[in-house]
C-alpha positions as CSV (number, residue, x, y, z in Angstrom):
1,M,95.1,18.4,45.7
2,T,96.5,18.0,48.9
3,I,99.9,16.6,50.6
4,V,98.0,13.3,52.1
5,S,95.8,12.7,48.8
6,R,99.0,12.9,46.6
7,C,100.8,10.4,48.8
8,A,98.0,8.1,48.6
9,Q,98.3,8.3,44.9
10,Q,101.8,7.5,44.8
11,A,101.5,4.6,47.4
12,V,98.8,3.0,45.3
13,R,100.9,3.3,42.0
14,A,103.5,1.7,43.2
15,A,101.7,-1.0,44.5
16,L,100.3,-1.4,41.7
17,R,103.4,-1.4,39.8
18,V,104.8,-4.0,42.1
19,A,102.0,-6.2,41.8
20,A,102.3,-6.0,38.1
21,V,105.5,-7.7,38.0
22,G,104.5,-10.7,40.1
23,R,106.1,-9.5,43.3
24,S,104.5,-11.1,46.2
25,C,101.7,-9.5,48.4
26,S,103.9,-8.8,51.4
27,L,106.5,-7.0,49.3
28,V,103.3,-4.7,48.1
29,A,102.2,-4.5,52.0
30,L,105.9,-3.4,52.4
31,V,105.8,-0.3,49.7
32,L,102.6,0.8,51.1
33,A,103.7,0.9,54.5
34,A,106.9,3.0,53.5
35,L,104.8,5.3,51.6
36,S,102.6,5.6,54.2
37,S,105.3,6.7,56.8
38,A,106.5,8.9,54.4
39,C,103.1,10.5,53.7
40,W,102.4,10.7,57.7
41,A,105.8,12.4,58.4
42,Q,104.1,15.8,56.0
43,T,100.8,16.2,57.8
44,F,101.2,17.9,61.0
45,S,98.1,19.9,62.5
46,H,97.2,22.4,64.5
47,A,94.9,20.4,67.1
48,M,94.0,16.9,68.3
49,A,90.7,15.9,69.4
50,W,89.9,12.4,70.9
51,G,87.1,10.7,69.0
52,A,86.0,13.7,66.6
53,Q,87.0,16.7,64.8
54,P,88.6,19.5,66.5
55,A,85.7,22.2,66.9
56,Y,88.2,25.3,66.0
57,P,89.7,25.6,62.7
58,P,93.4,26.3,61.8
59,D,92.9,30.4,61.4
60,F,90.4,30.6,64.7
61,E,91.5,34.0,66.7
62,A,90.3,32.9,69.7
63,F,88.2,30.2,72.1
64,R,84.1,31.1,72.2
65,Y,84.5,31.5,76.2
66,V,86.8,34.4,76.4
67,N,86.5,37.7,75.8
68,P,89.4,38.8,73.3
69,D,89.3,42.4,73.7
70,A,89.3,41.9,77.6
71,P,91.1,44.9,79.0
72,R,94.5,44.0,80.8
73,G,96.1,45.3,83.9
74,G,95.8,45.6,87.9
75,T,95.9,42.7,90.3
76,L,93.8,39.6,91.7
77,T,94.5,38.3,94.9
78,L,93.2,35.2,96.0
79,D,93.2,32.5,98.7
80,G,95.5,30.0,99.7
81,F,94.8,27.5,102.3
82,G,97.4,26.3,105.2
83,S,101.1,27.1,104.0
84,F,103.7,26.0,101.5
85,D,107.4,25.8,101.2
86,K,108.4,25.0,97.7
87,L,108.0,26.3,94.3
88,N,108.6,23.1,92.2
89,P,105.3,21.4,91.9
90,F,106.7,18.1,90.4
91,T,107.6,16.8,93.5
92,L,106.5,14.6,95.8
93,K,108.3,16.2,99.3
94,G,106.4,19.4,100.8
95,V,103.5,21.8,99.5
96,V,103.9,24.1,96.2
97,A,102.7,27.6,96.5
98,A,99.3,28.4,95.0
99,G,99.2,29.0,91.4
100,V,102.9,28.1,90.7
101,G,102.0,25.2,88.0
102,P,98.8,27.0,85.7
103,L,100.9,30.4,86.1
104,M,104.7,29.7,85.4
105,F,104.5,26.2,83.2
106,D,103.0,26.5,79.7
107,T,102.5,23.1,77.9
108,L,102.9,21.6,74.9
109,T,99.4,21.9,73.9
110,E,96.4,24.1,75.3
111,Q,93.0,22.2,76.0
112,S,89.7,23.8,74.9
113,D,87.4,24.0,77.7
114,D,83.9,23.6,75.6
115,E,84.9,20.3,74.2
116,P,85.2,16.6,75.4
117,F,89.0,16.7,74.8
118,S,90.4,18.7,72.4
119,V,94.2,20.0,72.4
120,Y,95.4,23.1,70.1
121,G,99.1,23.7,69.8
122,L,100.5,26.2,72.2
123,I,104.4,25.4,72.8
124,A,104.0,22.9,70.3
125,Q,103.2,24.7,66.9
126,S,101.9,21.7,65.3
127,M,101.6,17.7,65.9
128,S,101.1,14.3,63.9
129,F,99.6,11.3,65.2
130,A,101.3,8.1,63.8
131,P,98.3,5.9,62.1
132,D,99.8,3.1,64.0
133,G,98.7,5.0,67.1
134,L,102.6,4.2,68.4
135,S,103.9,7.8,68.6
136,I,103.5,11.5,68.3
137,T,105.5,14.0,67.2
138,F,105.5,17.9,68.0
139,R,106.9,20.9,66.2
140,L,107.7,23.2,68.4
141,D,106.8,27.3,67.6
142,P,110.5,29.2,66.6
143,R,108.7,32.0,68.6
144,A,108.8,30.3,72.1
145,R,111.0,31.9,74.8
146,F,111.6,31.2,78.4
147,S,111.5,34.2,81.0
148,N,115.3,34.3,80.9
149,G,115.0,35.0,77.0
150,D,116.4,31.4,76.1
151,P,114.4,29.7,72.9
152,I,112.5,26.9,74.1
153,L,113.9,24.0,72.1
154,A,113.5,20.4,72.2
155,A,116.0,19.2,74.2
156,D,114.3,21.5,77.3
157,V,110.9,18.8,76.2
158,R,113.0,15.8,76.6
159,H,114.4,17.3,79.7
160,S,111.3,18.0,81.4
161,F,110.0,14.7,80.3
162,E,113.0,12.9,81.7
163,M,113.0,15.0,85.0
164,L,109.2,13.9,85.8
165,M,109.7,10.2,84.4
166,S,112.7,10.0,87.0
167,R,112.5,8.8,91.1
168,Q,112.8,12.2,92.0
169,A,109.5,13.3,90.7
170,H,106.3,12.3,92.3
171,P,105.0,9.3,91.0
172,R,102.0,10.0,89.2
173,F,104.1,10.9,86.3
174,K,105.0,7.5,85.8
175,N,101.7,6.5,85.7
176,L,100.4,9.2,83.0
177,Y,103.2,8.6,81.0
178,G,104.5,4.9,82.1
179,D,103.5,4.0,78.3
180,V,106.1,6.1,76.7
181,K,109.0,3.9,75.3
182,S,111.3,6.5,74.1
183,V,111.8,10.1,73.2
184,S,114.0,11.2,70.8
185,T,114.5,15.0,68.8
186,P,115.3,14.9,65.3
187,D,115.8,18.3,65.2
188,E,116.0,21.2,67.7
189,R,112.9,22.1,67.6
190,T,111.1,18.7,66.9
191,V,110.3,16.1,69.6
192,R,109.0,12.5,69.1
193,F,107.4,10.1,71.6
194,D,107.5,6.6,70.9
195,F,104.9,4.3,72.8
196,K,105.3,1.1,74.1
197,R,101.7,-0.3,72.9
198,R,98.4,1.5,72.1
199,N,97.3,3.9,74.5
200,H,93.4,5.5,73.6
201,E,94.7,9.1,75.1
202,L,98.5,9.2,75.5
203,H,99.1,11.2,72.8
204,M,96.7,13.8,73.9
205,I,98.1,13.5,77.4
206,L,101.6,14.2,76.3
207,G,100.4,17.5,75.2
208,S,99.5,18.3,78.6
209,L,103.5,18.1,79.4
210,P,104.8,21.2,81.5
211,V,107.6,22.5,80.0
212,F,110.6,23.8,82.0
213,S,114.1,25.2,81.1
214,R,117.3,22.7,81.5
215,K,118.8,25.4,83.5
216,W,116.4,25.6,86.5
217,G,118.1,24.5,89.5
218,A,121.8,25.1,87.8
219,G,122.4,21.3,88.0
220,K,120.9,19.9,91.0
221,P,119.1,16.7,91.3
222,F,115.3,17.2,91.0
223,D,114.2,17.0,94.2
224,Q,116.4,19.2,95.4
225,I,115.0,22.1,93.6
226,V,112.7,23.3,95.9
227,Q,112.6,27.1,96.3
228,E,114.9,28.3,93.4
229,P,112.0,30.3,91.1
230,P,111.3,28.4,87.6
231,I,112.7,29.8,84.7
232,A,109.1,30.3,83.4
233,S,107.3,28.8,79.9
234,G,104.2,30.5,81.2
235,P,102.6,33.9,81.3
236,Y,103.9,34.8,84.7
237,A,107.1,35.0,86.6
238,L,108.1,35.0,90.2
239,D,107.4,38.6,91.6
240,R,108.1,37.8,95.4
241,A,107.1,35.5,98.5
242,D,106.9,35.8,101.8
243,W,107.1,31.8,102.6
244,G,104.1,30.3,104.0
245,K,102.2,33.4,103.9
246,T,101.8,35.3,100.5
247,I,103.2,34.7,97.4
248,T,103.1,37.1,94.3
249,Y,103.3,36.5,90.5
250,R,103.6,39.0,87.5
251,R,102.8,38.9,84.1
252,R,105.4,38.5,81.9
253,D,106.1,41.5,79.6
254,D,108.1,39.5,77.3
255,Y,105.5,36.3,76.9
256,W,105.8,35.2,73.3
257,A,102.3,33.5,73.5
258,R,99.9,36.3,74.6
259,D,98.2,37.1,71.1
260,L,98.3,33.0,70.1
261,P,94.4,32.0,69.6
262,V,94.9,29.6,72.4
263,R,95.8,32.8,74.8
264,R,94.3,35.9,73.4
265,G,92.0,36.8,75.9
266,M,93.3,35.1,78.7
267,F,96.0,35.7,81.4
268,N,94.7,39.7,81.8
269,F,96.0,40.6,85.1
270,D,99.6,42.4,85.6
271,R,100.0,40.7,89.1
272,I,98.3,37.5,90.7
273,T,99.0,37.4,94.8
274,Y,98.0,34.4,97.0
275,T,97.1,35.4,100.9
276,Y,96.9,32.2,102.9
277,F,94.7,31.4,105.8
278,K,95.2,28.6,108.4
279,D,91.6,28.0,108.9
280,E,88.1,28.8,106.8
281,V,86.8,30.9,109.5
282,A,89.7,33.6,108.8
283,R,89.5,32.8,105.0
284,L,85.5,33.8,105.0
285,E,86.2,36.7,106.9
286,G,89.0,37.9,105.2
287,F,87.5,38.0,102.1
288,K,84.0,39.6,103.8
289,A,87.2,42.4,105.0
290,G,88.5,43.1,101.3
291,Q,91.8,41.0,101.8
292,F,91.2,39.2,98.9
293,D,88.6,39.4,95.2
294,W,87.7,35.9,94.5
295,I,86.2,33.0,96.1
296,A,85.0,29.4,95.2
297,E,83.2,28.3,98.1
298,N,82.7,24.1,99.0
299,S,80.9,24.8,102.1
300,A,77.3,25.2,101.8
301,K,76.8,26.2,105.2
302,N,79.1,29.7,104.3
303,W,77.1,29.9,101.1
304,A,74.0,30.0,102.5
305,R,74.9,32.0,105.8
306,G,78.1,33.1,105.6
307,H,78.1,34.9,102.6
308,V,76.2,37.7,103.5
309,G,75.8,41.3,104.9
310,P,76.2,44.6,103.4
311,K,78.7,44.5,101.1
312,Y,76.6,41.7,99.2
313,R,73.2,44.0,99.6
314,S,74.9,47.0,98.2
315,G,76.5,44.6,95.0
316,E,80.0,45.5,96.2
317,I,80.4,41.8,96.4
318,T,78.5,39.4,94.1
319,K,77.5,36.0,94.7
320,R,76.7,33.7,92.1
321,E,76.3,30.1,91.1
322,F,77.7,29.4,87.7
323,V,77.1,25.8,85.8
324,H,79.3,23.8,84.4
325,A,78.7,20.4,82.4
326,N,81.6,18.6,84.1
327,S,81.6,14.8,84.7
328,A,81.5,14.6,89.0
329,G,83.6,12.0,89.6
330,I,83.1,10.9,93.1
331,Q,83.6,12.3,96.4
332,G,83.4,10.7,99.6
333,F,85.3,9.1,103.0
334,A,88.1,6.3,102.0
335,L,88.1,3.4,104.0
336,N,92.0,2.4,103.8
337,T,91.4,-1.5,103.0
338,R,95.4,-1.2,103.8
339,R,94.1,-1.3,107.7
340,A,92.9,-5.2,108.5
341,M,89.5,-3.8,110.1
342,F,88.4,-2.5,106.6
343,A,89.2,-5.3,104.5
344,D,86.1,-7.1,103.9
345,P,83.9,-5.7,101.3
346,R,80.9,-6.6,103.5
347,V,82.2,-4.2,106.3
348,R,82.6,-1.4,104.3
349,L,78.9,-1.4,102.6
350,A,78.1,-1.6,106.6
351,L,79.7,1.9,107.0
352,A,78.1,3.4,103.8
353,Q,74.5,2.0,105.6
354,A,75.5,4.7,108.5
355,F,75.9,7.5,106.3
356,D,72.3,9.6,106.3
357,F,72.4,11.7,103.0
358,E,68.9,12.6,103.0
359,W,68.6,13.9,106.5
360,M,72.3,15.3,106.2
361,N,70.9,17.6,102.9
362,R,68.1,18.7,104.8
363,Q,69.4,19.9,108.5
364,V,73.1,20.9,107.3
365,F,73.5,21.7,103.7
366,Y,70.3,23.7,102.8
367,G,69.4,21.1,100.0
368,Q,72.0,22.0,98.2
369,Y,73.6,18.7,97.0
370,L,73.1,15.7,94.9
371,R,74.0,12.0,95.9
372,S,77.1,10.7,94.4
373,P,76.5,7.4,93.3
374,S,79.3,6.5,90.7
375,Y,82.9,7.1,90.4
376,F,81.3,8.8,87.0
377,T,78.8,10.6,88.3
378,N,76.8,12.9,86.1
379,S,78.1,11.9,82.9
380,E,77.4,9.0,80.2
381,M,80.0,6.8,81.6
382,Q,78.0,6.1,84.9
383,A,76.7,2.7,85.4
384,T,72.7,2.0,85.8
385,G,71.0,-1.0,85.9
386,R,72.2,-4.4,85.1
387,P,75.0,-4.5,82.5
388,G,74.2,-4.4,79.0
389,P,75.5,-6.4,76.3
390,D,78.4,-4.3,75.7
391,E,79.4,-4.1,79.5
392,L,79.0,-8.1,79.9
393,A,81.6,-8.9,76.8
394,L,84.0,-7.1,78.8
395,L,83.0,-8.8,82.1
396,E,82.7,-12.7,81.2
397,P,86.1,-13.2,80.6
398,L,86.7,-11.5,84.2
399,R,83.9,-13.5,85.8
400,S,86.1,-15.9,88.0
401,K,88.0,-12.8,89.3
402,L,84.8,-11.1,90.3
403,P,81.8,-11.1,93.0
404,P,78.4,-12.5,91.3
405,E,76.3,-9.6,92.5
406,V,78.5,-7.4,89.7
407,F,76.5,-9.6,86.8
408,G,73.2,-8.1,88.9
409,E,71.9,-4.6,89.1
410,V,74.4,-2.0,90.2
411,P,74.4,-1.3,93.8
412,M,73.1,2.6,94.7
413,P,73.9,4.6,97.9
414,P,71.7,3.6,101.0
415,D,69.4,6.2,101.4
416,T,66.8,6.9,103.7
417,V,63.8,8.0,101.2
418,A,60.5,6.9,102.5
419,P,59.8,4.2,103.5
420,R,63.2,3.8,104.2
421,T,64.6,4.9,107.4
422,L,68.0,5.1,108.9
423,R,66.9,2.3,111.3
424,D,66.4,0.3,108.5
425,N,70.0,0.6,107.3
426,L,71.3,0.3,110.5
427,R,69.7,-3.4,111.1
428,T,71.1,-4.1,107.6
429,A,74.9,-2.7,108.6
430,L,74.6,-5.1,112.0
431,A,73.6,-8.2,110.1
432,L,76.5,-7.6,107.7
433,L,78.9,-6.8,110.6
434,R,77.6,-10.2,112.3
435,Q,78.4,-12.0,108.8
436,A,82.2,-10.3,108.8
437,G,82.5,-11.7,112.6
438,W,81.8,-8.2,114.4
439,N,79.3,-8.2,117.1
440,V,78.0,-5.8,119.8
441,A,79.6,-7.1,123.1
442,D,77.9,-6.3,126.5
443,D,80.2,-3.3,127.0
444,G,78.0,-2.0,124.0
445,V,81.5,-2.1,121.9
446,L,81.6,-3.5,118.8
447,R,84.1,-6.4,118.7
448,N,85.7,-9.0,116.7
449,D,86.1,-13.1,118.1
450,K,89.9,-11.3,119.4
451,G,87.7,-9.2,121.5
452,E,89.1,-6.0,119.6
453,A,87.3,-3.0,119.4
454,F,86.1,-1.8,115.9
455,S,87.4,1.8,116.2
456,F,89.1,4.4,113.8
457,E,90.3,7.9,113.3
458,V,88.6,10.1,110.4
459,L,91.6,12.4,109.4
460,S,90.9,15.8,107.9
461,Y,93.0,19.0,107.3
462,S,89.6,21.1,108.1
463,K,87.1,21.8,110.4
464,A,84.5,21.8,107.7
465,L,84.7,18.7,107.9
466,E,83.0,18.1,111.3
467,R,79.3,18.9,109.4
468,I,79.9,16.3,107.3
469,A,81.7,13.5,109.9
470,V,79.9,14.3,113.1
471,P,76.1,12.6,112.0
472,W,78.1,10.1,110.3
473,V,80.1,8.8,113.7
474,R,76.9,9.7,115.9
475,N,75.3,6.7,113.6
476,L,78.1,4.7,114.2
477,E,77.9,4.8,117.4
478,K,75.0,3.0,117.5
479,L,76.6,0.2,116.0
480,G,78.8,0.1,118.5
481,I,81.7,1.8,116.5
482,R,84.2,4.5,118.2
483,A,85.2,6.7,115.5
484,N,87.2,10.0,116.3
485,L,87.8,13.1,114.0
486,R,91.4,14.3,114.0
487,V,92.3,17.7,112.4
488,T,95.6,18.4,111.6
489,D,97.6,21.3,109.6
490,P,97.5,21.1,105.9
491,V,101.2,20.1,105.7
492,L,101.0,17.0,107.9
493,F,97.9,15.9,106.6
494,Q,99.7,15.7,102.9
495,K,102.2,14.0,104.7
496,R,100.1,11.0,106.3
497,L,98.0,11.1,103.0
498,D,100.9,10.3,100.7
499,D,102.4,7.9,103.4
500,F,99.0,6.2,103.7
501,D,98.9,6.6,106.9
502,F,95.3,6.9,107.9
503,D,92.3,4.7,108.5
504,V,89.4,6.9,107.2
505,T,89.8,10.4,104.8
506,V,87.5,12.2,102.4
507,I,88.8,12.4,99.3
508,S,87.6,14.1,96.0
509,M,88.0,12.2,92.3
510,P,87.1,14.7,89.7
511,A,86.6,12.8,86.6
512,S,87.4,13.3,82.8
513,Q,85.0,13.9,80.0
514,T,87.3,11.1,78.4
515,P,88.7,8.9,81.5
516,G,92.1,7.6,80.7
517,N,95.4,7.1,82.5
518,E,94.3,9.0,85.5
519,L,92.5,5.7,86.3
520,L,95.8,4.2,87.0
521,E,96.8,6.6,89.5
522,R,93.6,6.2,91.6
523,F,92.5,2.7,91.0
524,S,95.4,0.2,89.6
525,S,97.4,-2.3,92.0
526,Q,100.6,-0.5,91.2
527,A,99.3,2.5,92.6
528,A,98.4,0.7,95.6
529,D,101.4,0.4,97.2
530,E,103.2,3.7,95.8
531,K,103.3,6.3,98.2
532,G,101.8,9.8,97.1
533,S,99.7,8.1,94.6
534,D,95.4,8.9,94.4
535,N,94.8,5.2,95.1
536,A,93.9,6.0,99.0
537,P,91.6,3.2,99.5
538,G,94.6,1.3,98.3
539,I,92.1,-1.0,95.8
540,K,94.1,-3.8,94.9
541,D,92.1,-6.0,92.5
542,P,93.1,-7.5,89.2
543,A,89.4,-7.3,87.4
544,V,89.7,-3.8,87.6
545,D,93.5,-3.5,86.5
546,A,92.4,-5.5,83.4
547,L,89.4,-3.1,82.7
548,I,91.5,-0.2,83.1
549,Q,94.1,-1.2,80.7
550,H,91.4,-2.1,78.6
551,L,89.8,1.4,78.4
552,L,93.1,2.6,77.7
553,A,93.3,0.5,74.4
554,S,90.0,1.5,73.3
555,S,89.7,2.6,69.9
556,S,85.9,4.4,70.0
557,R,83.8,6.2,72.1
558,E,81.3,3.6,72.3
559,E,84.1,1.4,73.5
560,L,85.7,4.0,76.2
561,V,82.0,4.5,77.8
562,A,81.0,0.7,78.0
563,T,84.4,0.4,79.4
564,A,84.2,2.9,82.0
565,R,80.5,1.6,82.9
566,A,82.0,-1.9,83.6
567,L,84.7,-0.3,85.8
568,D,82.6,1.6,87.5
569,R,80.1,-1.0,88.2
570,V,83.3,-3.3,89.6
571,L,84.3,-0.4,92.0
572,R,80.8,0.5,93.2
573,H,80.6,-3.5,94.2
574,G,83.9,-3.0,96.6
575,W,82.4,-0.4,98.5
576,Y,85.9,1.5,98.6
577,L,84.5,4.6,99.5
578,V,81.2,5.8,101.6
579,P,80.0,8.0,99.0
580,H,78.9,11.7,99.4
581,F,77.4,14.4,97.0
582,Y,77.9,17.0,94.5
583,S,76.6,20.2,93.1
584,A,75.9,20.9,89.7
585,N,77.1,24.1,89.9
586,H,80.0,26.3,90.8
587,R,79.6,29.0,93.9
588,V,81.4,32.2,93.6
589,A,81.9,35.3,95.2
590,Y,83.9,38.1,94.1
591,R,84.4,42.0,93.7
592,N,82.2,44.3,91.5
593,T,85.4,45.6,90.3
594,L,85.9,42.3,88.5
595,A,84.3,40.8,85.4
596,H,84.5,37.6,83.3
597,P,83.0,36.8,79.7
598,E,79.5,36.4,79.5
599,T,79.6,32.9,77.1
600,L,80.9,29.8,80.3
601,P,83.1,27.2,79.4
602,K,81.3,23.8,79.3
603,Y,84.0,21.9,81.3
604,Y,86.4,23.9,83.6
605,T,87.2,24.4,87.3
606,P,86.5,27.8,88.8
607,Q,90.3,28.1,90.3
608,S,91.7,27.6,86.4
609,W,88.5,30.1,84.9
610,V,89.2,33.0,86.9
611,L,92.8,32.8,86.3
612,K,92.7,32.3,82.7
613,S,89.6,34.3,81.5
614,W,88.6,37.4,84.1
615,W,89.7,40.7,84.1
616,R,89.9,43.8,86.3
617,K,87.5,46.6,85.5
618,P,89.3,49.2,83.7
619,E,88.0,51.7,86.3
620,A,89.1,49.9,89.1
621,Q,92.6,49.8,87.8
622,S,94.9,52.4,89.5
623,P,96.8,54.5,86.4
624,A,99.8,52.7,87.0
625,A,98.7,49.4,87.1
626,Q,96.7,50.2,83.7
627,T,100.7,51.1,82.0
628,T,102.5,48.0,83.5
629,V,102.0,45.8,80.4
630,S,101.0,46.6,76.9
631,R,99.1,44.3,74.6
């Protein structure tokens, strides 16, 4: 008999005894609640899954998508873009070095890459989620150690949480963990988080809390910890940094978790180095010249025409597309509605009419892309057709806050699939602009009734954007709109993005398989005013806010999906983005000295996958590299 079943029996017997002596129902309920609480305190698990059971049992040896016997050793060299000036990935100011987060900071739990949303104990050996959904408790592994040899204690977890929730940290953490009411440490290896209200995924998200030592920064204010090497909880420590140019991490030979099931077969390189490049051309040529080992290619042109040559033909470089099941989310031109010219949704739709994806896919992208119609593209949460009964139940109470069109067909991006043409779309755009008070003047320029010209800047940090922006800008000129492409360095670009100091820019919003608190960061009215938030378009819509809150409180997968579809429907009617496209594959080129597991994850980014699961072939390692770190 399990502890849970014994507790249940005790609870029932106690309640029956109280009822037998004529006590009130409320007293019976109190007895049941007290015993239930006592029972719950004893039920800790190795894993949690949202809306399902974890796929891996307590005694599992390794994840299916890793090679538990992968050889360890050698160096992996990757590319960085632009520059970097800090080692603290949790603050707003500055540009963090590539790799710091995933390599140096472990989390309480590890998320499985072949389940929609399941987490397994890492720093936390076990976890217990309260039956009322209002708290979660983690028990830390007594073996867990920082890179300086100190044990990882509950006080360090609490310190990490409090620093991330402070004003000195990036504001996104307040959105992620904002529903936490308090954190307590019942003993030195137990941490409990209590919630303000039910939040369908907060207990899971807290498992992803990065943990760092109270000693990191030696007592400095958190936002002044900039170039001090982190006291690492993760598998790597800083080896050396040439600021803005290269950074190297070395695998810790004292990493306590290397043989845990959630780490077996992972982080197999002795050293990982990032070499930085200032532009896309230098990056591609650097890869082909052997300056780094592996590249995830985002440019369709580079993939089709750049990744060619003798080294590809000889097999020295492998070029391959890896399938994935990721929800694609959305990428597009974000229209900053904080600017008066983009305040009217008719104007935003008119700008979308000028984007000719079909022509661009044929002429520029070699037919490699599919159109992104939704904020949850390529997932069951993508809205289609007219709202069904489950969506209507959510939308009807918000009818006064919504345009009537939301209750009709969900809008699709304008297209030029025959018989429709770009000319048809531009005529539609001009009609929308006239309705919004913009007309083409005698000089051929689109102007409002004050005589102000419709002109704006498209901000980017990469010249690769020209292939997307230039055809759009050319079509906008036919409407009398003047748009200029501004390419700046990555550091200045990030600052302007954080300050919302732009007219239009390209943003990408990858979607979770189980969307949740990240929606606050992207779409809520509160985030629209928080510098550094992901709400680049400046969305402020009470209906959107209400749907996000309902989604966060959902208690079943069906409710989650219905709410996400309703939210998608409302966002798409707002035309906050000119939607772009997505690929159903990861495009990766790599040297034949590297190897990867045969079984692929389902839900993954290529950058995380190479760090965690790849290895250097033993014959490609130097004798010194093979002996630096033992398993």
